KEKE-3310 file (N, C-alpha, C; in steps of 0.2 Angstrom, whole numbers, plus 5000, padded with zeros to 4 digits):
npx = (5236:5227:5214:5198:5198:5187:5183:5193:5188:5175:5178:5185:5175:5166:5174:5177:5164:5158:5166:5164:5150:5149:5156:5147:5135:5138:5136:5122:5119:5128:5145:5150:5140:5134:5130:5137:5151:5150:5150:5162:5171:5168:5171:5185:5190:5186:5195:5207:5207:5206:5219:5227:5222:5226:5240:5243:5236:5237:5231:5228:5219:5227:5244:5255:5268:5272:5272:5284:5292:5297:5294:5282:5274:5274:5270:5257:5252:5252:5243:5231:5229:5227:5215:5207:5207:5203:5191:5183:5184:5178:5165:5160:5162:5153:5141:5143:5143:5130:5121:5124:5129:5119:5119:5114:5114:5120:5127:5136:5143:5150:5158:5168:5178:5190:5198:5200:5207:5219:5223:5228:5239:5246:5250:5260:5269:5274:5281:5293:5299:5308:5302:5300:5300:5290:5278:5278:5277:5265:5256:5258:5253:5239:5237:5237:5227:5215:5216:5213:5200:5197:5197:5186:5172:5156:5155:5161:5163:5162:5174:5183:5184:5191:5205:5207:5202:5211:5223:5220:5218:5231:5238:5232:5235:5249:5252:5245:5250:5264:5263:5256:5264:5275:5270:5266:5278:5286:5283:5284:5281:5271:5264:5257:5243:5240:5245:5237:5225:5228:5229:5215:5209:5215:5209:5195:5194:5200:5192:5179:5181:5185:5173:5164:5171:5172:5159:5153:5159:5156:5142:5140:5146:5138:5125:5127:5130:5118:5109:5106:5098:5087:5081:5068:5060:5047:5050:5051:5053:5064:5074:5074:5079:5092:5097:5099:5105:5098:5084:5085:5086:5074:5064:5067:5063:5049:5046:5040:5046:5058:5063:5064:5073:5084:5086:5090:5103:5109:5109:5117:5129:5132:5134:5146:5155:5155:5160:5173:5178:5178:5187:5199:5201:5206:5217:5225:5227:5234:5245:5252:5254:5263:5274:5278:5282:5291:5301:5305:5303:5311:5322:5326:5317:5308:5311:5323:5331:5330:5336:5349:5353)
npy = (5300:5315:5323:5331:5348:5356:5368:5377:5376:5382:5395:5400:5400:5409:5420:5423:5423:5434:5445:5445:5446:5459:5467:5465:5470:5483:5494:5495:5497:5506:5511:5515:5512:5505:5492:5486:5489:5481:5468:5468:5469:5458:5448:5451:5448:5435:5430:5433:5424:5412:5411:5411:5399:5390:5391:5386:5374:5356:5349:5359:5366:5373:5373:5385:5385:5381:5392:5398:5396:5404:5401:5395:5404:5416:5412:5407:5420:5426:5418:5420:5434:5433:5426:5434:5446:5441:5434:5445:5453:5445:5444:5457:5460:5451:5457:5468:5464:5458:5467:5479:5479:5471:5457:5440:5427:5415:5420:5429:5420:5413:5423:5424:5415:5418:5421:5408:5401:5409:5406:5393:5396:5405:5396:5388:5397:5401:5390:5391:5401:5408:5406:5418:5427:5423:5423:5437:5443:5438:5444:5457:5458:5455:5467:5475:5470:5472:5486:5491:5492:5503:5513:5512:5517:5525:5521:5509:5493:5475:5471:5479:5473:5461:5461:5463:5451:5442:5446:5445:5431:5426:5430:5423:5409:5409:5413:5403:5391:5391:5395:5384:5374:5378:5379:5366:5359:5364:5357:5343:5326:5321:5332:5336:5336:5348:5357:5356:5360:5373:5379:5377:5385:5398:5400:5400:5410:5421:5422:5424:5436:5445:5445:5451:5463:5470:5470:5477:5490:5494:5494:5504:5516:5516:5519:5531:5539:5539:5546:5561:5561:5553:5559:5565:5555:5544:5537:5523:5519:5526:5519:5507:5509:5514:5503:5493:5490:5484:5486:5500:5503:5497:5505:5517:5515:5515:5528:5543:5554:5567:5564:5550:5547:5554:5547:5535:5538:5542:5530:5521:5529:5529:5515:5514:5522:5515:5503:5506:5512:5501:5493:5497:5490:5477:5481:5487:5476:5467:5474:5476:5463:5459:5467:5462:5449:5451:5457:5448:5434:5419:5416:5404:5389:5379:5365:5365:5371:5360:5350:5356:5355)
npz = (5062:5060:5070:5067:5067:5075:5081:5076:5062:5063:5067:5056:5047:5052:5052:5038:5033:5040:5036:5021:5021:5027:5018:5007:5011:5014:5004:5005:5018:5022:5024:5036:5044:5059:5059:5048:5053:5064:5059:5052:5064:5071:5062:5061:5074:5075:5065:5071:5082:5076:5070:5081:5087:5076:5078:5090:5093:5092:5082:5072:5058:5049:5046:5050:5049:5036:5029:5030:5020:5006:4993:4994:5002:4994:4982:4985:4989:4976:4969:4976:4973:4960:4959:4966:4958:4945:4947:4952:4941:4930:4936:4934:4921:4915:4918:4911:4897:4896:4902:4898:4884:4880:4877:4876:4889:4883:4872:4879:4887:4877:4872:4881:4877:4870:4882:4888:4878:4879:4892:4891:4882:4890:4900:4894:4891:4904:4908:4902:4909:4923:4940:4948:4938:4930:4939:4943:4930:4926:4935:4933:4920:4923:4930:4919:4911:4919:4921:4909:4909:4915:4906:4898:4889:4884:4871:4870:4863:4860:4852:4859:4871:4869:4869:4883:4888:4883:4888:4902:4902:4899:4910:4920:4917:4917:4931:4939:4935:4938:4951:4957:4955:4963:4976:4979:4976:4986:4998:5009:5005:5014:5017:5006:5005:5013:5004:4993:4999:5003:4990:4986:4995:4993:4980:4984:4994:4988:4977:4982:4990:4979:4971:4980:4984:4972:4967:4978:4978:4965:4966:4976:4969:4958:4963:4969:4958:4952:4960:4958:4946:4950:4960:4959:4958:4965:4982:4983:4970:4967:4975:4969:4956:4959:4965:4956:4940:4930:4934:4934:4920:4916:4923:4917:4904:4906:4909:4902:4889:4891:4904:4905:4895:4900:4912:4906:4901:4912:4920:4912:4912:4925:4927:4920:4927:4940:4936:4932:4944:4952:4946:4950:4962:4959:4951:4961:4970:4962:4958:4970:4974:4964:4966:4978:4975:4965:4972:4983:4979:4976:4963:4957:4953:4965:4963:4957:4967:4976:4970:4969:4982)
capx = (5230:5224:5207:5196:5199:5180:5183:5196:5184:5170:5181:5187:5169:5163:5178:5176:5157:5157:5170:5161:5144:5150:5158:5142:5130:5140:5133:5115:5119:5133:5152:5151:5135:5135:5130:5143:5157:5150:5152:5170:5174:5167:5176:5192:5191:5186:5201:5213:5206:5208:5226:5229:5221:5230:5247:5244:5232:5241:5228:5225:5218:5232:5251:5258:5276:5273:5273:5291:5295:5295:5291:5275:5270:5273:5266:5250:5249:5251:5237:5226:5228:5224:5208:5203:5206:5199:5183:5179:5183:5173:5158:5158:5162:5147:5136:5144:5141:5123:5116:5126:5129:5113:5121:5111:5118:5124:5132:5141:5148:5154:5162:5174:5182:5197:5202:5201:5213:5225:5225:5232:5245:5250:5253:5266:5274:5276:5285:5299:5302:5310:5296:5299:5298:5283:5273:5278:5275:5258:5253:5258:5248:5233:5236:5236:5220:5210:5218:5210:5193:5197:5196:5180:5168:5149:5156:5165:5160:5165:5181:5188:5185:5195:5211:5207:5201:5217:5228:5218:5219:5238:5240:5229:5238:5256:5252:5242:5254:5270:5261:5254:5271:5280:5267:5266:5285:5290:5281:5286:5276:5266:5261:5254:5236:5240:5246:5231:5220:5229:5227:5208:5207:5216:5203:5188:5194:5202:5186:5174:5183:5185:5166:5161:5173:5171:5152:5151:5162:5152:5135:5140:5147:5132:5120:5129:5129:5111:5105:5103:5093:5082:5079:5061:5055:5045:5056:5052:5055:5071:5078:5075:5083:5098:5100:5100:5105:5092:5079:5085:5084:5067:5060:5068:5058:5042:5045:5040:5049:5065:5065:5066:5079:5089:5088:5094:5109:5112:5110:5123:5135:5133:5137:5153:5158:5155:5164:5180:5180:5179:5193:5205:5203:5210:5224:5229:5229:5238:5251:5255:5257:5268:5280:5281:5285:5298:5306:5306:5302:5318:5322:5326:5311:5309:5313:5330:5334:5330:5342:5356:5354)
capy = (5304:5321:5324:5337:5354:5359:5375:5381:5377:5387:5402:5402:5401:5415:5426:5424:5425:5441:5449:5445:5449:5466:5470:5465:5474:5490:5499:5496:5500:5512:5508:5517:5510:5501:5485:5485:5489:5476:5462:5468:5468:5451:5444:5452:5444:5427:5429:5432:5418:5407:5411:5409:5392:5386:5391:5383:5368:5351:5347:5364:5365:5376:5373:5391:5384:5380:5399:5401:5395:5410:5398:5393:5410:5421:5409:5408:5427:5428:5415:5424:5440:5432:5424:5440:5450:5437:5433:5451:5455:5441:5446:5464:5459:5447:5462:5473:5460:5456:5472:5485:5477:5467:5450:5434:5423:5411:5424:5431:5414:5411:5429:5423:5409:5420:5420:5401:5400:5413:5403:5388:5399:5407:5390:5386:5403:5400:5384:5393:5406:5407:5407:5425:5431:5421:5426:5444:5445:5437:5449:5464:5457:5456:5474:5478:5468:5476:5493:5493:5493:5510:5517:5510:5523:5523:5518:5503:5487:5469:5471:5482:5468:5455:5462:5462:5444:5438:5448:5441:5424:5424:5431:5417:5403:5410:5413:5397:5386:5391:5395:5378:5370:5380:5377:5359:5357:5366:5353:5336:5322:5320:5338:5338:5338:5355:5362:5356:5364:5380:5381:5378:5391:5404:5401:5402:5416:5426:5423:5427:5443:5448:5447:5455:5470:5473:5471:5482:5496:5495:5496:5511:5521:5517:5522:5538:5543:5540:5550:5567:5559:5549:5563:5567:5549:5541:5534:5515:5518:5528:5514:5501:5512:5515:5497:5488:5492:5481:5490:5507:5503:5496:5511:5523:5513:5516:5535:5546:5560:5568:5561:5543:5548:5556:5541:5530:5541:5541:5523:5519:5533:5526:5509:5515:5525:5510:5498:5509:5512:5494:5490:5499:5485:5472:5484:5488:5470:5463:5478:5475:5456:5459:5470:5457:5443:5453:5459:5442:5427:5416:5416:5397:5385:5375:5359:5367:5371:5354:5346:5358:5353)
capz = (5059:5063:5071:5064:5072:5074:5083:5070:5056:5065:5068:5049:5043:5055:5050:5031:5032:5042:5031:5015:5022:5028:5011:5002:5014:5015:5000:5007:5025:5023:5026:5043:5048:5065:5057:5044:5057:5069:5055:5052:5070:5073:5057:5063:5081:5074:5062:5076:5086:5071:5069:5088:5087:5072:5080:5096:5093:5090:5076:5069:5051:5045:5049:5048:5047:5029:5026:5031:5013:5001:4987:4996:5004:4989:4976:4987:4988:4969:4966:4979:4970:4953:4960:4968:4952:4939:4949:4952:4934:4927:4938:4931:4913:4913:4918:4905:4891:4896:4903:4894:4877:4878:4875:4879:4893:4879:4869:4884:4888:4871:4871:4885:4874:4870:4888:4889:4874:4882:4898:4888:4880:4896:4904:4890:4892:4911:4909:4900:4913:4930:4944:4950:4932:4928:4943:4942:4924:4926:4939:4929:4914:4926:4931:4912:4909:4923:4920:4902:4910:4918:4900:4895:4887:4882:4864:4870:4861:4861:4850:4864:4877:4867:4872:4890:4890:4881:4893:4908:4902:4899:4917:4924:4915:4920:4938:4942:4933:4942:4958:4960:4955:4968:4982:4980:4977:4993:5004:5010:5002:5019:5017:5000:5007:5015:4998:4989:5003:5002:4983:4985:5000:4989:4975:4987:4998:4984:4973:4986:4991:4973:4969:4985:4984:4965:4967:4983:4975:4959:4968:4979:4965:4953:4967:4970:4951:4950:4965:4955:4941:4952:4966:4958:4958:4972:4986:4982:4963:4967:4978:4964:4951:4962:4967:4951:4933:4926:4937:4932:4913:4915:4925:4912:4898:4907:4910:4896:4887:4893:4910:4903:4891:4905:4916:4903:4900:4919:4921:4908:4914:4932:4926:4918:4933:4945:4933:4932:4951:4955:4943:4954:4967:4956:4949:4967:4973:4958:4958:4977:4974:4959:4969:4983:4971:4961:4977:4988:4977:4974:4955:4955:4955:4971:4961:4956:4974:4979:4966:4971:4989)
cpx = (5227:5217:5205:5196:5192:5180:5187:5192:5178:5173:5183:5181:5166:5167:5177:5169:5155:5160:5166:5154:5144:5152:5151:5136:5132:5137:5126:5115:5123:5140:5153:5145:5137:5135:5135:5150:5156:5152:5159:5173:5173:5171:5183:5194:5191:5192:5207:5213:5208:5215:5229:5228:5225:5237:5248:5241:5237:5238:5225:5224:5223:5239:5254:5265:5277:5274:5280:5295:5293:5292:5284:5271:5269:5269:5258:5247:5248:5244:5231:5224:5225:5217:5204:5201:5202:5192:5180:5178:5178:5165:5156:5158:5156:5141:5137:5141:5133:5119:5118:5126:5123:5114:5116:5116:5123:5129:5138:5146:5153:5160:5169:5179:5189:5201:5204:5207:5219:5227:5230:5239:5250:5253:5260:5271:5278:5281:5292:5303:5304:5303:5295:5297:5291:5277:5273:5275:5267:5254:5253:5253:5241:5231:5234:5229:5214:5210:5214:5203:5192:5195:5190:5175:5161:5150:5159:5161:5164:5173:5186:5188:5190:5202:5212:5206:5207:5222:5227:5219:5226:5240:5238:5233:5245:5256:5250:5247:5260:5268:5259:5260:5275:5277:5268:5274:5289:5288:5283:5280:5270:5262:5257:5247:5235:5241:5240:5225:5221:5227:5219:5206:5209:5211:5197:5189:5195:5195:5181:5175:5183:5178:5163:5164:5172:5163:5150:5153:5158:5145:5135:5141:5141:5126:5121:5128:5122:5106:5102:5098:5087:5079:5071:5057:5053:5050:5057:5055:5063:5076:5079:5080:5091:5101:5101:5100:5099:5085:5079:5083:5076:5062:5061:5063:5051:5041:5045:5044:5056:5067:5067:5072:5085:5091:5092:5101:5113:5114:5117:5129:5137:5136:5144:5157:5160:5160:5171:5182:5182:5185:5199:5206:5207:5217:5228:5232:5234:5245:5255:5258:5263:5274:5283:5285:5291:5303:5309:5306:5309:5317:5322:5320:5313:5312:5321:5334:5335:5336:5349:5358:5356)
cpy = (5309:5321:5331:5343:5358:5366:5379:5382:5382:5394:5404:5404:5408:5421:5428:5426:5432:5446:5450:5448:5457:5470:5471:5470:5482:5495:5500:5500:5506:5509:5510:5515:5505:5494:5482:5484:5483:5469:5462:5467:5461:5446:5445:5448:5437:5425:5428:5426:5412:5406:5409:5401:5388:5386:5387:5375:5362:5349:5353:5363:5368:5376:5379:5390:5383:5387:5402:5400:5401:5407:5397:5399:5415:5418:5409:5415:5428:5424:5418:5430:5439:5430:5430:5445:5447:5436:5439:5454:5451:5443:5452:5463:5455:5452:5467:5470:5460:5462:5478:5484:5473:5460:5445:5430:5418:5414:5427:5426:5413:5417:5428:5418:5412:5420:5413:5399:5403:5409:5397:5390:5401:5401:5388:5391:5402:5395:5386:5399:5404:5409:5414:5429:5429:5424:5433:5447:5444:5442:5456:5463:5458:5464:5478:5476:5472:5483:5495:5495:5500:5515:5516:5517:5520:5520:5511:5497:5481:5469:5474:5478:5462:5455:5461:5455:5440:5440:5445:5434:5422:5425:5425:5411:5403:5409:5406:5391:5385:5391:5388:5373:5371:5378:5370:5356:5359:5362:5346:5332:5321:5326:5340:5340:5345:5359:5362:5360:5371:5383:5382:5384:5397:5405:5403:5408:5422:5428:5427:5435:5447:5450:5452:5462:5473:5475:5477:5489:5498:5498:5503:5517:5522:5521:5530:5542:5544:5544:5557:5566:5556:5553:5565:5561:5547:5537:5526:5515:5520:5523:5508:5503:5512:5508:5492:5492:5490:5485:5497:5508:5502:5502:5517:5521:5515:5524:5538:5552:5561:5565:5554:5543:5549:5551:5536:5532:5540:5534:5520:5523:5530:5519:5509:5517:5519:5505:5500:5509:5505:5491:5492:5494:5480:5475:5485:5481:5466:5467:5476:5468:5456:5462:5465:5452:5445:5455:5453:5435:5425:5415:5409:5394:5381:5368:5360:5367:5365:5350:5349:5356:5346)
cpz = (5063:5064:5068:5069:5071:5076:5078:5064:5057:5064:5061:5046:5046:5052:5043:5030:5034:5038:5025:5016:5023:5022:5007:5005:5015:5010:5002:5014:5026:5026:5033:5047:5054:5063:5053:5049:5062:5065:5054:5058:5072:5068:5059:5069:5079:5070:5066:5080:5082:5071:5075:5088:5083:5074:5086:5097:5090:5083:5072:5061:5046:5049:5046:5046:5040:5025:5026:5024:5009:4995:4988:4997:4998:4983:4979:4987:4981:4967:4969:4975:4963:4954:4961:4961:4946:4941:4949:4945:4930:4929:4935:4924:4911:4913:4912:4898:4891:4897:4899:4886:4875:4876:4879:4883:4889:4875:4873:4886:4883:4870:4876:4882:4873:4876:4889:4884:4877:4888:4896:4886:4886:4900:4900:4891:4899:4912:4906:4904:4920:4934:4946:4944:4930:4932:4943:4936:4923:4930:4936:4923:4917:4928:4924:4910:4913:4922:4914:4904:4912:4912:4896:4894:4885:4875:4864:4868:4862:4858:4855:4870:4875:4870:4880:4892:4888:4886:4900:4908:4902:4906:4921:4923:4918:4927:4941:4940:4937:4949:4961:4960:4961:4975:4983:4980:4983:4999:5003:5007:5007:5019:5011:5001:5009:5009:4994:4993:5003:4995:4983:4990:4996:4984:4979:4990:4993:4979:4976:4988:4985:4971:4974:4985:4977:4965:4972:4980:4969:4961:4971:4974:4960:4957:4968:4963:4950:4955:4962:4951:4944:4958:4965:4958:4965:4975:4984:4975:4963:4970:4973:4959:4953:4964:4962:4944:4929:4928:4934:4924:4912:4917:4920:4906:4899:4908:4903:4895:4889:4899:4909:4900:4895:4909:4913:4902:4907:4921:4918:4910:4921:4932:4924:4924:4938:4942:4933:4939:4954:4952:4947:4960:4965:4954:4956:4970:4969:4958:4965:4977:4969:4962:4974:4980:4968:4967:4981:4985:4974:4966:4953:4957:4961:4969:4960:4962:4977:4976:4968:4978:4989)
residu = (UNK:UNK:UNK:UNK:UNK:UNK:UNK:UNK:UNK:UNK:UNK:UNK:UNK:UNK:UNK:UNK:UNK:UNK:UNK:UNK:UNK:UNK:UNK:UNK:UNK:UNK:UNK:UNK:UNK:UNK:UNK:UNK:UNK:UNK:UNK:UNK:UNK:UNK:UNK:UNK:UNK:UNK:UNK:UNK:UNK:UNK:UNK:UNK:UNK:UNK:UNK:UNK:UNK:UNK:UNK:UNK:UNK:UNK:UNK:UNK:UNK:UNK:UNK:UNK:UNK:UNK:UNK:UNK:UNK:UNK:UNK:UNK:UNK:UNK:UNK:UNK:UNK:UNK:UNK:UNK:UNK:UNK:UNK:UNK:UNK:UNK:UNK:UNK:UNK:UNK:UNK:UNK:UNK:UNK:UNK:UNK:UNK:UNK:UNK:UNK:UNK:UNK:UNK:UNK:UNK:UNK:UNK:UNK:UNK:UNK:UNK:UNK:UNK:UNK:UNK:UNK:UNK:UNK:UNK:UNK:UNK:UNK:UNK:UNK:UNK:UNK:UNK:UNK:UNK:UNK:UNK:UNK:UNK:UNK:UNK:UNK:UNK:UNK:UNK:UNK:UNK:UNK:UNK:UNK:UNK:UNK:UNK:UNK:UNK:UNK:UNK:UNK:UNK:UNK:UNK:UNK:UNK:UNK:UNK:UNK:UNK:UNK:UNK:UNK:UNK:UNK:UNK:UNK:UNK:UNK:UNK:UNK:UNK:UNK:UNK:UNK:UNK:UNK:UNK:UNK:UNK:UNK:UNK:UNK:UNK:UNK:UNK:UNK:UNK:UNK:UNK:UNK:UNK:UNK:UNK:UNK:UNK:UNK:UNK:UNK:UNK:UNK:UNK:UNK:UNK:UNK:UNK:UNK:UNK:UNK:UNK:UNK:UNK:UNK:UNK:UNK:UNK:UNK:UNK:UNK:UNK:UNK:UNK:UNK:UNK:UNK:UNK:UNK:UNK:UNK:UNK:UNK:UNK:UNK:UNK:UNK:UNK:UNK:UNK:UNK:UNK:UNK:UNK:UNK:UNK:UNK:UNK:UNK:UNK:UNK:UNK:UNK:UNK:UNK:UNK:UNK:UNK:UNK:UNK:UNK:UNK:UNK:UNK:UNK:UNK:UNK:UNK:UNK:UNK:UNK:UNK:UNK:UNK:UNK:UNK:UNK:UNK:UNK:UNK:UNK:UNK:UNK:UNK:UNK:UNK:UNK:UNK:UNK:UNK:UNK:UNK:UNK:UNK:UNK:UNK:UNK:UNK:UNK:UNK:UNK:UNK:UNK:UNK:UNK:UNK:UNK:UNK:UNK:UNK)
# end
């Protein structure tokens, strides 16, 4: 029975906390601010120490030897990319439905139902495909789903969102179904706990990074777009408008005449610019993972390899 690797656990928490905190605070502090850079530096050092600890400690919380299996490592990569893209996508899509289209929280939640149905369909499709094809195709679908956000306009309504939800749901169902099978199937029975932990870690890390990256890029671009329109406002009011879409719209409603109307247009335009720019994060992550899977993932499932052996 392995003992708890307390030092490794602390290092992993410090590394991820500093990384996520740096990404979140960067729009406020500045990406080149000494505080932001300090968080990234501490996170990187803690991450390196964590890897060194895991590779040398007898009871490290991660056994890096499992990543020698391409079934394991590439499936984990694909699932991490899916969680990063989907969590970031859902974070911004919720803002779009509620703040831009004016949906209530309940209506916004119901609006995601097409994605849930698509996940089930994607699971069935994945079962009929070879692992490499299923994972690569699922990641390409994610590129297509998030890529559609880049073409949103001020006239975009819910019907234009349904295709994105369906495509994203299909990608999630395909990648998570095959990825989980390959990760768990590539491990010995005594190592299944490691596989389950890696699956959860991929979700937690990918999801946290997705929300942090999408949110930070969105906030940075939104604030940049609003600077010209809010230059004449008092500093405190200007900061509120640039820091929140909700605040920006509320301030615009309180302003009379042309200035209020202009601010509404700028807030909505800034939202769209930030929304599109953040989407490139998911597109890049999913495309890179798709290329890696297509190039290096074995075509036969780990179960078929085991039977052949």
